[in-house]
C-alpha positions as CSV (number, residue, x, y, z in Angstrom):
1,M,42.7,57.7,146.3
2,E,41.6,60.2,148.9
3,P,42.7,63.8,148.6
4,G,46.1,64.4,150.2
5,S,46.9,60.7,150.3
6,H,49.5,60.8,147.5
7,R,53.1,62.0,147.6
8,L,55.2,63.7,144.9
9,L,58.7,62.7,144.0
10,T,60.9,65.7,144.6
11,N,63.4,64.7,141.9
12,R,60.7,65.5,139.3
13,V,59.4,68.8,140.8
14,G,62.1,70.9,139.1
15,D,61.2,69.5,135.7
16,A,57.5,70.1,136.5
17,I,57.9,73.8,137.4
18,A,60.8,74.7,135.1
19,E,58.8,76.4,132.3
20,A,56.6,78.3,134.7
21,F,59.6,79.2,136.8
22,T,61.4,80.7,133.8
23,V,58.3,82.7,132.8
24,K,57.8,84.1,136.3
25,T,61.4,84.8,137.2
26,G,63.2,85.2,133.8
27,L,65.7,82.6,135.1
28,T,66.2,79.0,134.1
29,L,66.5,76.3,136.7
30,T,69.7,74.2,136.3
31,D,69.5,72.2,139.5
32,M,67.1,71.7,142.4
33,T,67.9,69.6,145.5
34,C,65.3,68.9,148.1
35,P,65.9,67.6,151.6
36,E,63.5,64.7,151.2
37,S,62.7,62.4,148.3
38,E,58.9,62.9,148.5
39,L,56.6,65.9,149.2
40,D,53.2,65.3,150.7
41,G,50.5,66.0,148.0
42,A,48.1,67.6,150.5
43,A,47.1,71.2,149.9
44,G,49.3,73.4,152.1
45,A,52.3,71.1,152.2
46,V,55.5,73.1,152.1
47,M,59.1,72.1,151.4
48,T,62.2,74.3,150.9
49,C,64.6,73.1,148.3
50,E,68.0,74.5,147.2
51,A,68.0,75.8,143.6
52,A,70.6,77.0,141.1
53,T,69.9,79.0,137.9
54,T,71.7,79.8,134.7
55,G,71.8,83.4,135.8
56,G,74.2,82.4,138.5
57,R,71.7,82.8,141.3
58,S,71.2,80.2,143.9
59,G,69.2,79.9,147.0
60,P,66.2,78.4,148.6
61,V,63.0,77.8,146.6
62,V,59.9,77.3,148.8
63,L,57.5,74.9,147.2
64,T,53.9,75.1,148.4
65,V,51.2,72.7,147.2
66,Q,48.3,74.9,146.3
67,G,45.8,72.2,145.4
68,A,45.6,68.6,144.3
69,E,43.1,66.9,142.0
70,G,44.1,63.4,141.2
71,T,47.8,63.7,140.3
72,R,47.7,67.4,139.3
73,V,49.4,69.7,141.8
74,D,50.2,73.4,141.4
75,F,53.1,75.0,143.1
76,S,54.1,78.5,144.2
77,W,57.6,79.4,144.9
78,R,59.8,82.3,145.8
79,L,63.5,82.4,145.1
80,G,65.6,83.6,148.0
81,D,67.9,86.5,147.7
82,S,71.2,84.6,147.5
């Protein structure tokens, strides 16, 4: 597989980042809905998803693919002020 040729299922992204999200924000993701079912695995790919947390906050979470090696992809995010 060539770098960037794979795609990620967005319905699994929330589970994949849940623990790190909690550590970084102090909030627990309860739901995340993305506009598309797949995210391009190429470094630099961006998608904005709608998230809800146990703290009652909700808003856009911007997912950015930082790098991909095989099937490992790291994300960065920022929770909107909603």
